[in-house]
Steps between C-alpha positions, in 0.01 A plus 500: 500500500514328163187365331667220310851352513654291224739235634796479260633168622419134550522220756498543875584871495207578268268322743659684795434837336146400405419416861629836622291683240187311598553587866522866399185479288686548172393323180769283340615415149717193440715481191629165383672315222330212322698266726347656813132505404416261787710679763337568836534879483333496158208303642456733797547840334203716410622514140774331302676575173717263299801699382694253291669161457712331771843665444540785751623742234166455320281524809615608847774722355284635217443861608275579204260214576494577872422865432225395260354276773488803731318707242254223417409436865528856631763410760643813660806334657739211445670292767807332345580258785862385475701395195376570147439880475516582871833686472462629145528880502383526138178318590437736793558798268257365240228444759550851636467646150168318462362609837527153656658469844796268540476351849863542590770766521568766239668412172796714607553295815461173310757620248738620770501174692484280190851604402714329762784751461270799537328328791828454683599865447155611619520277806835649594355854470207398720729373775443131436817289552622339178733216405852627409546495123505696176323836484356418159515262208833328435592514132829313466718239665766747612246708693346185647842381616575833671166504683527135603852551634382803697204332672662154518406158364262329468282744306151473353429621146133592455280613212396864541152424366487154657309297748428139596867403493545549126811687391665432837843335530762463775872556433707353783835618367650717230548189285125446477395864462507528120288189448249602768472848348442361150243244616306751711487743207381232260226384738393858570474577129298187432265544797454876514626641170764695691853372566591764760644344816643625826724351768452470873662317789397138532411424860592154629203404719238772492130476567245654266295746702231720346302784652135550405421868453190695410474863388198724453651703214486819700806465721359246742663162535523205736676166529336171596805315619718252321476167324783248491524355147835326534385154395560527127578281204673661201421842650129412511326516837357172626392565861454831682434589861425800716649617720853389418661264754822698451382849603419656834249778564766774499634393158145473364409848617825648372485367144123536488516871576777548242272345237189686610699823493612425143140445392398832653785685328407348163130578535444135409145371454385147576675180604871439455772278632857606571728197489830451682776254555568478873827377648676560833242752614519714185241557228594548134239620249458286190177622338152641547198322356230752411211257529331244717724204585411132471579467870283790619263270698751436779503874571120506498491212746722667761356852461133437419525758220357418156771624261291467184215692661748776589641507145152559361415764762819695432461486121142626528615801702373373833841481667613238747260375767776478760811678627835368621371512856220259401740234373542224757666165444336187635643150485684334214407407141657277236413463132582205275483554124339186362608444139389250240849354480673176582628541859848366417568604141276811496383410151161672436198272531199651324186290465163418649452501877324172576446569870546816705462539875646817658567508874297707744465585866606786721780712357510324162449687173528369144520749214441299184300523182490126430229245572427132448472429128686816399769461236820694562618643168867464400541860387555687826681505833468173690365656823161344574446624853640627825460339839520766773494406867490723808576415862547687827874436470741334257486159668121488483512626142737221393290233671186635331681511167606137536140401573366705208752351257394151604136592419576659163421263213550572130478191276545463127808721475832533677535778757766631736298402809741212586790747503327713762422196714872425500596859577278543807660188650854630449677623818652803323156619388354433842777709656477774237866436418520554125615749236440558128733213406357245744233350275734459203747312721220289650364403157849421368569273796162333464562434130 
């Protein structure tokens, strides 16, 4: 096991990792920008190192400073959390060259799945069903028109190096293809420094289903069921639940074993998530995230398995503490991503938290790094916490969620808590009758 882990992140995920390390008896190092000097994980860590000014490029993305922090403190491993450097193959390579363990998959696997075109080709080779589309990057309008005509409109143009909805445009007919292609390329270039795009079939009313997988790096691999992440705004997840209201046990076992088999074939190490669009009983691969997901707690709640603990065990050479036969699903869990944003306009709302009262009680978990009197800086993602609720079934879970939302108080800033209070009262959400477009339509109608 590691002696000391440096946490290369901030906010709620940094605190989540710190807690797992403490439970394993591992010393912790918190890094932080000058804007995060009063953050909760910085206060609780055994050691802390300021690595730069507020801009991410000068702090949380500054590989040189993070490496220096490791050397200064004697940390023998880094946990990257999610975002920032968590899927940066170059960073993993640099750490390996310096004898520091990257708590995550190999740089080769990060690189493979980070290129969306390569990921799709790899998925097909591994027997994972994929969305019909181009076999590689599309370089000109003529080629795009041929592919779109072959698979049928509407089509989705996506950045090969993309994520988070950037570099993603829909062309509903040949007349709109050229403009969509140009816009997607421009956005991809600006966001990722790479204008390569590919085309795939645009599904009308799919759900977003993702499978949590774990590999031991030696050919062993398991799945921990699915999460339904269909409630999205601008391709960003807002609410997630497990299991999905749309799947039955046979479908879960079928796609789960396909994903676990892929992990075993790859020799993958650590946590990963294989994401699909699901429509009319069919799954279509869209990407694999080679890291911990924001929504990992709902899987922990229904399986009782600590995913961060397992990541650390695997990276240290200890392997997984469980097998597929040990994975049992119990009850239902829902997570709400609470952002410091106006609930109607979604304009960010940084500032000082005047009063903070998180909910509690049986089956209620709050993952958050904020506290009363804490000032949310304007430089980073607006996520301030996650409310995760578990019940014996989906009905009980929704009732508990409604109660927990009513207890949750954050004053001094705007948050998205009112949005979630509206959602849990909506008949479609109560019935589990929604797809990836539902929330956008709901918000448009509300506006």
